[in-house]
matplotlib code that plots the C-alpha trace (Angstrom):
import matplotlib.pyplot as plt

x = [3.5, 4.3, 3.8, 4.6, 2.6, 2.8, -0.1, 0.5, 1.8, -1.7, -3.2, -1.6, -1.4, -5.9, -6.9, -10.3, -9.0, -6.1, -9.0, -10.8, -7.6, -6.9, -10.3, -9.6, -5.9, -7.0, -10.0, -7.5, -4.6, -7.4, -5.9, -5.1, -4.0, -0.4, 0.9, -1.8, 0.8, 3.5, -0.1, -1.1, 2.5, 3.5, 0.3, 2.3, -0.1, 1.8, 0.3, 0.2, -1.4, -0.6, 1.9, -0.1, -2.9, 0.0, -1.0, -4.6, -3.2, -0.6, -4.0, -5.3, -5.6, -4.0, -0.8, 2.3, 3.6, 3.9, 6.3, 6.5, 9.1, 12.9, 13.5, 11.1, 12.0, 16.2, 15.3, 11.7, 15.5, 13.7]
y = [-8.8, -7.7, -4.1, -1.1, 1.8, 4.6, 6.7, 10.3, 11.5, 13.4, 9.9, 8.0, 9.4, 9.9, 6.1, 7.8, 8.6, 5.5, 3.5, 4.4, 5.0, 1.4, 0.3, 2.6, 1.3, -2.2, -1.6, 0.3, -2.9, -5.5, -6.4, -7.4, -6.7, -8.8, -7.1, -5.5, -4.5, -2.3, -0.6, 0.8, 1.3, 3.0, 3.5, 1.0, -0.8, -4.2, -7.1, -8.8, -7.1, -7.4, -4.7, -3.9, -2.1, -0.3, 3.5, 2.9, 2.6, 5.9, 7.8, 7.8, 10.7, 9.9, 7.8, 8.8, 6.5, 2.8, 0.6, -2.6, -5.1, -4.7, -7.8, -9.6, -8.0, -8.8, -12.0, -12.2, -11.3, -7.4]
z = [-6.6, -3.3, -2.6, -0.4, -0.3, 1.9, 3.3, 3.5, 7.5, 8.3, 6.8, 9.0, 11.8, 12.2, 12.9, 11.5, 8.1, 7.8, 8.0, 5.6, 3.6, 3.8, 2.6, -0.6, -1.1, -0.4, -3.8, -6.1, -6.2, -5.4, -2.5, 0.7, 4.0, 4.4, 7.3, 9.6, 12.9, 9.7, 8.6, 12.5, 13.6, 10.0, 7.7, 5.4, 3.2, 2.3, 0.2, -3.5, -6.2, -9.5, -10.7, -13.4, -10.8, -9.0, -11.2, -9.6, -6.4, -6.5, -8.0, -4.7, -3.3, 0.6, -1.6, -0.7, -3.2, -3.6, -4.5, -5.7, -3.0, -3.8, -2.6, -4.2, -7.6, -7.1, -6.7, -9.9, -11.2, -13.2]

ax = plt.figure().add_subplot(projection="3d")
ax.plot(x, y, z, "-o")
ax.set_aspect("equal")
plt.show()
């Protein structure tokens, strides 16, 4: 399932912290980055992962929020 993960602002603004956070988020979600430009510009990690991993991603300290893609949910009928 496609997810969007928003990093805390202070992390998203710092290039070194942002890259470290990216690795933590990808590892927690067992996912890969789907939109590198969006990540670099806004600090939003978008990618595919099992929905069961969502709480693991939300538990990462640098994560402000993590949500399933609304468009994917509406196409899925949920």
